Structure formats: C-alpha cells, structure tokens
C-alpha positions in Angstrom: 0.0 0.0 0.0 1.2 3.5 -0.8 -1.4 5.9 0.7 0.8 9.0 0.1 1.4 8.1 -3.5 5.1 8.3 -2.9 5.9 5.9 -5.7 4.1 8.0 -8.3 7.5 8.6 -9.9 8.0 4.9 -10.5 7.0 5.0 -14.2 9.1 4.5 -17.3 12.1 2.2 -17.9 14.8 4.3 -16.2 14.4 3.2 -12.6 17.5 5.2 -11.6 15.3 8.3 -11.9 12.6 6.9 -9.6 12.2 8.6 -6.2 14.0 6.7 -3.4 16.1 4.6 -5.9 19.9 5.0 -6.4 22.0 3.4 -8.9 25.8 2.7 -9.3 27.3 5.3 -11.6 29.4 2.8 -13.4 27.2 -0.3 -13.7 23.8 1.5 -13.8 22.5 -1.2 -11.4 20.2 -0.4 -8.5 22.3 -0.3 -5.3 20.2 1.9 -3.0 16.6 1.9 -1.8 15.8 4.8 0.7 12.0 4.4 1.3 11.9 5.2 5.1 8.9 7.3 6.2 9.5 10.5 8.1 9.1 10.4 11.9 5.4 10.7 12.8 6.3 13.1 15.6 7.7 15.7 13.2 5.2 18.5 13.6 7.1 20.9 11.3 6.8 19.1 8.1 4.0 17.5 6.2 3.8 13.9 7.4 4.2 11.1 4.8 1.8 8.2 5.2 3.9 5.0 5.7 3.8 2.1 3.3 1.8 -0.9 4.4 1.4 -4.6 3.5 4.5 -6.9 3.4 8.1 -6.6 2.2 8.2 -8.5 -1.1 10.9 -11.2 -1.7 11.4 -9.7 -5.2 14.0 -7.4 -3.5 16.3 -10.4 -4.0 16.5 -9.5 -7.7 18.6 -6.4 -6.7 21.9 -8.3 -6.5 24.0 -5.1 -6.0 21.9 -3.6 -3.2 24.1 -2.1 -0.5 21.8 0.4 1.1 18.2 -0.5 2.3 16.1 1.9 4.5 12.5 0.9 5.0 12.2 2.5 8.5 9.0 3.8 10.0 6.7 2.0 7.6 3.7 -0.2 8.6 4.8 -3.6 7.2 3.3 -6.3 9.3 4.2 -9.9 10.2 7.6 -11.4 11.0 10.9 -10.1 10.0 11.5 -11.1 6.4 14.3 -13.6 6.6 15.1 -13.3 2.9 16.9 -10.0 3.8 19.7 -12.1 5.1 20.5 -13.2 1.6 21.3 -9.6 0.5 24.9 -10.2 1.3 26.2 -6.9 -0.2 24.2 -4.7 2.2 26.3 -2.2 4.1 23.4 -0.2 5.4 20.2 -1.7 6.8 17.5 0.3 8.7 14.3 -1.6 9.6 13.6 0.5 12.6 10.1 1.3 13.9 8.3 -1.3 11.9 5.7 -3.4 13.7 7.3 -6.7 13.1 6.8 -9.6 15.7 8.7 -12.7 16.5 12.4 -13.3 16.2 15.1 -11.5 14.3 16.2 -14.1 11.6 19.6 -15.7 12.5 20.6 -15.5 8.9 21.1 -11.7 9.3 24.5 -12.9 10.3 25.2 -13.5 6.7 25.3 -9.7 6.2 29.0 -9.6 7.0 29.5 -6.4 5.1 27.1 -4.3 7.3 28.4 -1.1 8.6 25.1 0.2 9.9 22.2 -1.8 11.4 19.1 -0.4 13.1 16.4 -2.8 14.1 15.1 -0.7 17.0 11.4 -0.5 17.7 9.0 1.7 19.6 6.1 -0.8 19.2 4.8 -3.0 22.0 4.8 -6.1 20.0 7.6 -8.4 21.2 10.7 -8.8 19.0 13.4 -11.2 20.4 16.8 -12.4 19.4 19.6 -14.5 20.8 22.3 -12.2 19.5 24.5 -15.1 18.3 24.2 -14.0 14.7 26.0 -10.7 15.6 29.4 -12.5 16.0 30.0 -12.5 12.2 29.3 -8.8 11.6 33.0 -7.7 12.1 32.7 -4.6 10.1 29.7 -3.2 12.1 30.1 0.4 13.2 26.6 1.3 14.2 24.2 -1.1 16.1 20.7 -0.1 17.4 18.5 -2.8 19.0 16.6 -0.4 21.2 13.3 -1.9 22.4 14.1 -5.4 21.3 13.6 -8.0 24.0 17.1 -9.3 25.0 16.2 -11.0 28.3 17.4 -14.4 27.1 20.8 -12.9 26.4 21.3 -11.2 29.7 24.0 -13.5 30.8 26.2 -13.2 27.6 25.2 -10.1 25.7 28.4 -8.2 26.6 30.9 -10.8 25.4 29.0 -11.1 22.0 28.9 -7.3 21.5 32.6 -7.2 22.5 33.4 -9.3 19.4 32.7 -6.4 17.2 36.0 -4.5 17.0 34.8 -1.7 14.7 31.8 -0.7 16.7 31.5 3.0 17.2 27.9 3.4 18.4 26.0 0.8 20.5 22.4 1.5 21.4 20.6 -1.1 23.7 18.0 0.9 25.6 14.8 -0.7 26.9 16.1 -4.2 26.2 15.2 -6.0 29.4 18.9 -6.6 30.3 19.5 -7.2 34.0 23.2 -8.2 34.2 26.0 -5.7 33.6 29.2 -7.7 34.0 31.8 -6.1 36.2 34.7 -7.9 34.3 35.7 -8.3 30.7 38.8 -10.4 30.0 39.8 -8.2 27.0 38.2 -5.2 25.3 37.8 -5.3 21.6 35.3 -2.5 21.0 37.7 0.3 22.1 36.5 2.5 19.3 33.1 3.1 21.0 32.1 6.8 21.0 28.4 6.2 22.0 27.2 3.7 24.6 23.4 3.8 25.4 22.3 1.2 27.9 19.5 3.2 29.5 16.2 1.9 30.8 17.4 -1.7 31.5 17.5 -3.5 34.8 21.1 -3.2 35.9 21.6 -3.1 39.7 25.4 -3.4 40.0 28.1 -0.7 40.4 29.6 1.0 37.3 32.0 -1.7 35.8 35.7 -1.0 35.7 36.1 -2.1 32.1 34.1 1.0 31.1 37.1 3.2 31.8 39.1 1.7 29.0 36.7 3.2 26.5 38.6 6.4 26.3 36.9 7.5 23.0 33.5 7.6 24.6 31.7 10.9 23.8 28.3 9.8 25.1 27.5 7.5 27.9 23.9 6.9 29.0 23.1 4.7 32.0 20.0 6.5 32.9 16.9 4.8 34.3 18.6 1.7 35.8 19.3 0.8 39.5 23.0 1.2 39.6 24.5 1.5 43.0 27.5 2.6 44.9 29.7 5.7 44.6 30.4 7.4 41.3 34.1 6.3 40.7 37.0 8.7 40.4 37.8 6.8 37.2 35.1 8.7 35.4 37.7 11.3 35.0 39.6 9.0 32.6 36.9 9.4 29.9 38.1 12.8 28.8 36.4 12.7 25.5 33.0 12.6 27.1 30.4 15.2 26.0 27.3 13.7 27.3 27.1 11.8 30.6 23.6 10.7 31.6 23.3 8.9 34.9 19.8 10.0 36.1 17.3 7.7 37.8 19.8 5.4 39.6 20.7 4.7 43.2 24.2 6.2 43.5 25.4 7.3 46.9 28.0 9.8 48.1 29.4 12.9 46.5 30.3 13.8 42.9 34.0 12.9 42.4 36.4 15.8 41.8 37.7 14.0 38.8 34.6 15.1 36.9 36.4 18.4 36.5 38.9 16.6 34.2 36.1 16.2 31.6 36.8 19.4 29.9 34.6 18.6 26.8 31.5 17.8 28.9 28.4 19.6 27.7 25.7 17.6 29.6 26.0 15.9 33.0 22.6 14.5 34.2 22.2 13.2 37.7 18.5 14.2 38.1 16.0 12.2 40.0 18.4 9.9 41.7 16.6 7.4 43.8 
C-alpha cells in the first residue's frame, strides 16, 4: 500500500530516476533503496503516510543492493528472513516497523554491514539470541533499542565485545538485567556512543568501562546502579554527554569530573 502516492515517480524504464532509488554510476544497477517514512512526531513538516502490507521477496532481484532503508513503515508480520540473503548490504534500517517474533539468525550472513538499526517503539515483542552478531565484524553502528534481549542477559556483553569496529552501541529498553563487572579483553575500544539506558542493571559501574577512552556519550539513565560514582570517570576525557539519572548512587560527585573538559551535559537528576 502506498497511501501518500510516494511511488508516483515509478514510471518509465529508467528506474534510476525513480524517487528513493539509487544506482551505481558505473554499472547502472540499483544499489540503493531509501524508502523510510519520516518520523510521525515531526510537527514541522507534512507527514508522509507509511507504506503498508508486506516486504516482497522480489527485492532479491537487486543483487547489488548495499543500502536499504524501510524504516517507520507499517509492514506487518515477522521479520523477512530473505533479507539475510542480500549479502552486499552495508546499510540496513528496519527500525520502527511493527514486526513480531524473532530476528532471523541469517542476518549474520550480512558480513559487510556497517550500519544496522532494528530498534522499535512498538509494544509487539521482538526477540533475538544475538549469536548471529558474531560474524558482523565490520559493524560500526548497532541499534537494537526496544528489542527483548532478556534471554541474552548472561552473555550479551561478550557477544557485542566481538565487534572490533563498533562506534555506536544503542541497547536501551532491552530487558537486560546483568551488567558484567569484568571483561577479559576489550575489543570495542572505538566506541564513542554507549546507550544502555532503561534496563535492569543493579550493580556498580563496571571498571572495564574506563578503558573506552573515545566515549563521547554515555547513557546509563533509568537503571538501578548503586555505589559511589568512581573517580575513574575522569579518565573518559572525550565525554560530552554523561547521563546517569534515575539510579541509586550514593556519596558525592567525584572531583575527577572536573577533568572532563569537553563535557556539555551531566545529568544526575531524580536519583533514587
């Protein structure tokens, strides 16, 4: 379904001129589909009506596809497993689509992925065991916000730590309850954004965190973290945003926070 008639340009034989379609300049083959809908909370622009129905397996005809954005549309049913066969994909955004069920394990075949967003704001449960992530060595951006990761809570960190190129990790509202205090070796030292907000962590801040010296944004808000804020926070000198609100910390703010000369936001509001 196309209620906004967004595909009205899809006429004629030259599909490279169609809206949302991109082609390789050399081969002339389609390598990009950018059909995401604009955010329904954008009050300043005319809102596009999302596509509906199901994602068609005919996408597999596009052998050179390396960019696929179908975000914020109203496709229904389970995650289409055939997308795991689009092995040239470098960018995949299926966020805020009301899928249900399990993320297909064959997404692990997408070994060229640099960007992956499967986050959701829908109540319908989406689950995954995360094991398929281990082969996505090139991944730089990962967002699984809102995906139910309760079954992975004992091993999620070692799996994510296997992604050496990761720059942004977003796992808010994922039902995680265990934040390991130790990590034998740290591979994802390139992290600049770490969002673990709105989970169920009730430990202290883990020492391995302070080896992530490239962190610019750290969000542990809305958990149940305890203990004192460690002096080691001062090691994270690249931090610009530090969000620790709605936790159960005790004691005073360490003086080492003064070492964070790039800090723009420091949120400790509503501490329990």
